[in-house]
N, CA, C and O of each residue as an XYZ file, in Angstrom:
292
protein
N       0.780     -0.908      0.071
C       0.100     -0.259      0.511
C       0.984      1.375     -0.064
O       0.866      2.272     -0.899
N       1.780      0.973      0.950
C       3.092      2.530      1.114
C       2.919      2.105     -0.156
O       1.720      2.019     -0.423
N       3.874      1.702     -1.346
C       4.768      1.672     -2.338
C       3.707      2.410     -3.748
O       4.219      3.098     -4.630
N       2.137      2.073     -3.695
C       1.442      2.642     -4.238
C       0.968      3.881     -4.394
O       0.665      4.487     -5.422
N       0.915      4.384     -2.604
C       0.682      5.807     -2.557
C       2.288      6.283     -3.184
O       2.474      7.065     -4.117
N       3.151      5.700     -2.527
C       4.614      6.086     -3.092
C       4.754      6.608     -4.711
O       4.990      7.742     -5.129
N       4.529      5.405     -5.421
C       4.122      5.985     -6.929
C       3.368      6.616     -7.449
O       3.653      7.138     -8.527
N       1.974      6.809     -6.782
C       1.003      8.368     -7.297
C       1.956      9.517     -6.976
O       2.367     10.261     -7.867
N       2.314      9.661     -5.658
C       3.066     10.900     -5.210
C       4.062     11.120     -6.694
O       3.857     11.945     -7.585
N       4.836     10.413     -6.638
C       5.566     10.419     -7.827
C       5.164     10.924     -9.357
O       5.670     11.577    -10.269
N       4.030     10.266     -9.088
C       3.837     10.304    -11.070
C       2.968     11.659    -10.946
O       3.150     12.275    -11.996
N       2.071     12.402    -10.072
C       1.623     13.503     -9.779
C       2.910     14.545     -9.668
O       2.554     15.654    -10.067
N       4.060     14.529     -9.319
C       5.544     15.319     -9.120
C       6.566     15.658    -10.755
O       7.209     16.557    -11.298
N       6.024     13.879    -11.020
C       6.456     14.725    -12.557
C       5.755     15.046    -13.798
O       6.322     15.187    -14.882
N       4.035     15.198    -13.523
C       3.631     15.558    -14.402
C       3.172     17.251    -13.746
O       2.353     17.962    -14.329
N       3.737     17.579    -12.722
C       3.892     18.960    -12.189
C       4.762     19.577    -12.852
O       4.536     20.555    -13.565
N       5.919     19.009    -12.653
C       6.721     19.333    -12.787
C       7.001     19.670    -14.721
O       7.231     20.768    -15.228
N       6.893     18.520    -15.332
C       6.412     18.751    -17.255
C       5.782     19.768    -16.809
O       6.632     20.618    -17.077
N       4.371     20.728    -16.006
C       4.025     21.197    -16.766
C       4.958     22.762    -16.134
O       5.286     23.684    -16.880
N       5.096     22.740    -15.380
C       5.663     23.871    -15.287
C       6.780     24.018    -15.737
O       6.918     25.236    -15.850
N       7.729     23.492    -16.087
C       8.859     23.819    -17.521
C       8.010     23.711    -18.351
O       8.781     22.934    -18.915
N       7.052     23.730    -19.078
C       6.134     24.018    -20.145
C       6.686     22.202    -21.249
O       6.549     21.907    -22.436
N       7.031     21.769    -20.563
C       6.878     20.288    -21.637
C       5.254     19.467    -22.147
O       5.018     18.804    -23.157
N       4.317     19.855    -20.954
C       3.334     19.276    -21.581
C       2.123     20.553    -20.954
O       2.209     20.688    -19.733
N       1.306     21.246    -21.474
C       0.745     22.184    -21.790
C      -0.668     21.853    -22.353
O      -0.790     21.571    -23.545
N      -1.740     21.883    -21.509
C      -2.754     21.345    -21.147
C      -3.899     22.733    -21.322
O      -3.756     23.678    -20.547
N      -4.875     22.769    -22.245
C      -5.648     24.038    -22.675
C      -7.094     23.762    -23.069
O      -7.541     23.013    -23.937
N      -7.619     24.453    -22.321
C      -9.052     24.484    -22.261
C      -9.450     24.222    -24.018
O      -8.775     24.982    -24.713
N     -10.270     23.432    -24.734
C     -10.633     23.906    -26.253
C     -11.772     24.438    -25.696
O     -11.830     25.642    -25.944
N     -12.643     24.065    -25.085
C     -14.181     24.760    -25.418
C     -14.838     24.975    -24.324
O     -15.301     24.018    -23.704
N     -15.042     26.600    -23.770
C     -15.334     26.781    -22.604
C     -16.997     26.347    -21.606
O     -18.209     26.480    -21.778
N     -16.198     25.868    -20.709
C     -17.604     25.357    -19.416
C     -19.338     26.419    -19.659
O     -19.572     27.603    -19.903
N     -20.146     25.265    -19.438
C     -21.078     25.952    -19.244
C     -21.651     25.978    -17.833
O     -21.816     25.007    -17.093
N     -22.107     28.107    -17.427
C     -22.048     27.703    -16.223
C     -23.784     26.985    -15.914
O     -24.042     26.302    -14.923
N     -24.722     27.313    -16.920
C     -26.063     26.711    -16.516
C     -26.823     25.576    -17.031
O     -26.926     25.349    -18.236
N     -27.359     24.859    -16.106
C     -27.973     23.219    -16.031
C     -28.989     23.766    -17.554
O     -28.989     24.955    -17.874
N     -29.757     22.761    -18.323
C     -30.178     22.534    -19.064
C     -31.754     22.569    -17.988
O     -32.105     22.128    -16.893
N     -32.371     23.420    -19.165
C     -33.793     23.152    -18.700
C     -34.806     22.038    -19.247
O     -34.961     21.813    -20.448
N     -35.574     21.273    -18.065
C     -36.495     20.531    -19.311
C     -37.844     20.611    -18.770
O     -38.236     21.128    -17.723
N     -38.592     19.890    -19.851
C     -40.647     19.696    -19.419
C     -40.783     19.001    -19.662
O     -40.252     18.579    -20.689
N     -41.649     18.245    -18.896
C     -42.346     17.078    -18.940
C     -43.876     17.384    -18.985
O     -44.410     18.454    -18.693
N     -44.354     16.468    -19.323
C     -46.065     16.515    -19.325
C     -46.620     14.875    -19.220
O     -46.806     13.905    -19.954
N     -46.748     15.283    -17.751
C     -47.190     13.773    -17.095
C     -48.470     13.852    -16.260
O     -48.544     14.647    -15.323
N     -49.532     12.995    -16.605
C     -50.923     12.762    -16.434
C     -50.397     12.741    -14.635
O     -49.293     12.498    -14.147
N     -52.132     13.223    -13.777
C     -52.578     13.974    -12.904
C     -53.249     12.371    -12.560
O     -53.883     11.513    -13.174
N     -52.497     12.631    -10.750
C     -53.354     11.577    -10.063
C     -53.626     12.360     -9.172
O     -53.290     13.473     -8.768
N     -54.703     11.090     -8.806
C     -55.677     12.085     -7.194
C     -55.958     10.136     -6.612
O     -55.928      8.987     -7.054
N     -56.203     10.889     -5.414
C     -55.960      9.852     -4.219
C     -57.343      9.957     -3.412
O     -57.938     11.032     -3.341
N     -57.766      8.927     -2.878
C     -59.056      9.270     -1.747
C     -59.329      7.849     -1.424
O     -58.642      6.980     -1.963
N     -60.000      7.625     -0.829
C     -60.510      6.324      0.473
C     -61.972      6.127      0.493
O     -62.698      7.068      0.172
N     -62.293      5.393      0.718
C     -63.754      4.707      0.997
C     -63.334      3.172      1.391
O     -62.414      2.404      1.110
N     -64.624      3.149      2.270
C     -64.628      2.022      3.183
C     -65.613      0.779      2.391
O     -66.766      0.933      1.987
N     -64.744     -0.524      2.310
C     -65.562     -1.509      1.733
C     -65.320     -2.792      2.718
O     -64.270     -3.047      3.308
N     -66.634     -3.599      2.758
C     -66.617     -4.716      2.819
C     -66.386     -5.876      2.195
O     -67.034     -6.195      1.198
N     -65.104     -6.904      2.895
C     -64.696     -7.554      1.598
C     -64.534     -9.151      2.384
O     -64.010     -9.164      3.498
N     -64.908    -10.208      1.884
C     -64.986    -11.451      2.290
C     -63.838    -11.757      2.343
O     -63.059    -11.541      1.415
N     -63.470    -12.393      3.585
C     -62.379    -13.510      3.708
C     -61.967    -14.289      4.029
O     -61.944    -14.358      5.258
N     -61.324    -15.476      3.254
C     -62.042    -16.768      3.868
C     -61.005    -17.196      4.585
O     -59.809    -16.958      4.746
N     -62.175    -18.181      5.110
C     -61.493    -18.652      7.064
C     -60.711    -20.089      6.273
O     -61.343    -20.601      5.349
N     -59.812    -20.492      6.530
C     -58.415    -21.639      6.759
C     -58.874    -22.300      7.554
O     -59.501    -21.779      8.476
N     -58.719    -23.676      7.469
C     -58.795    -24.669      8.745
C     -57.475    -25.428      8.483
O     -57.134    -25.698      7.332
N     -56.365    -25.940     10.102
C     -55.555    -27.111      9.242
C     -55.768    -27.988     10.484
O     -56.074    -27.880     11.672
N     -55.401    -29.025      9.461
C     -55.643    -30.716     10.581
C     -54.219    -31.069     10.190
O     -53.680    -31.145      9.085
N     -53.633    -31.319     11.799
C     -52.615    -32.455     11.642
C     -52.685    -33.260     11.554
O     -53.807    -33.405     11.069
N     -52.131    -34.442     11.701
C     -52.492    -35.743     11.559
C     -52.869    -36.383     12.562
O     -52.259    -35.972     13.549
N     -53.516    -37.124     12.786
C     -54.259    -37.663     13.669
C     -55.109    -37.255     14.702
O     -55.473    -37.869     15.705
N     -55.424    -35.897     14.229
C     -56.418    -35.396     14.754
C     -58.125    -34.912     14.257
O     -58.408    -34.604     13.099
N     -59.054    -34.934     15.333
C     -59.800    -34.484     14.379
C     -60.284    -33.244     13.626
O     -59.545    -32.348     14.033
N     -61.005    -32.807     12.881
C     -61.207    -31.541     12.480
C     -62.390    -30.850     13.311
O     -63.421    -31.321     13.791
N     -61.780    -29.372     13.297
C     -62.510    -28.696     13.901
C     -62.954    -27.385     13.578
O     -62.061    -26.568     13.803
N     -63.977    -26.887     13.145
C     -64.665    -25.829     12.605
C     -63.917    -24.487     13.041
O     -63.924    -24.085     14.204
N     -63.250    -23.813     11.953
C     -62.742    -22.388     11.733
C     -63.409    -20.790     12.451
O     -64.110    -20.293     11.570
N     -63.406    -20.062     13.463
C     -64.269    -19.023     14.059
C     -63.886    -18.058     12.776
O     -64.356    -16.923     12.695
C-alpha cells in the first residue's frame, strides 16, 4: 500500500514538473457552461382518495395428522 502511494505521488510530481517547464501544456478547448439545461415534462394527474369497503375473507382450517377436524371461527 505504501509503495502504491509513493508511486502515485511520484507520478503527480513528474506531471507537475513537466507542466511547470512547459513540456506538457493543457488547454481548455471549449468554455465551460455555467447553467444547467432545463427540462419540461407533461405527466398525468393522479388523485388519491379513500373509501370503506366490506371484503369477504376466506377462512382456513388446518388439520394435523391424527387429529379430528375442528371448525374455523
